[in-house]
N, C-alpha and C positions, 0 to 999 in steps of 0.2 A: 504494500500500500504506500502511496505517496504521503508526504507530510500533510498536504491539504486534505486528502481523503481521511487521514487519521484524525484531523481536527473536526471534520464533519461527523465522523463516527463517535468521537468523544462527546460532541455536543448532543447527538441523539441519545447517547447513554445517560448523560447527566440530566437532560431535559426530561426524559422519561422517568428517571428516578425522582426528580423533584416534583413534577406535575402529575405523575401517575398515568400519563398518556404520551404517545409519541408526538413529536413536534410536527407542525404543518410546514410546508415549504415556506410559507410567509414568515414563520418563526426563524428559520435558518436565514432567510433573506435579511431580516432585521439584524440578526446577530453578526453575520459575516459582512454586511453592507455590500452586497453584490446584486446583480440584476436577476429578475425572475428566471430568465433562460439559463443563467449560470447555475442557479440552485437546482433547477429541474434536470439539467444535464448531469450534475454531480450525483443526484439521486439515481438516475438511470445507470451511471457508471458504477456506483456502489452496488447496485442490484446485479448488474451483469458480471461483476467480479465476485459475487457470492458473499459479500459482506453484510447485506441486508436482504430482507424480503418484504414485500408489501402486497396488498390486495388492490388490484387496479380498480379505480372508481370509488374506493372507500377512503374517506379522509382519515388522516392520522393512523394509518395502518402499518407504518414502518416498524420493522422488528429486526434487531441486531442478530446476526448469526455467528458472531465471534465472541469469545469470552472477554470480560473486562480486563483480564490480565494482558491481553494482546493489544489493548488500546493505549495510545499515548495520553498524557495529561492534557487537559484542555487549557489552551493559552489565552 
């Protein structure tokens, strides 16, 4: 995983832990201060690399497929 991918995965982990639900793409957009297409492309990349899974068409359905020990710290 790249450093940027690791930061997105760490954000998903901590957001889910704090809020009890997965983040929406808009939550990642605000945190990372990037464009909506950038966030969406990252989600698709993380999914295609097997780091997350999600239910298409269902909001906040992102689920991590890697253990916390394999994630970097959120910066």
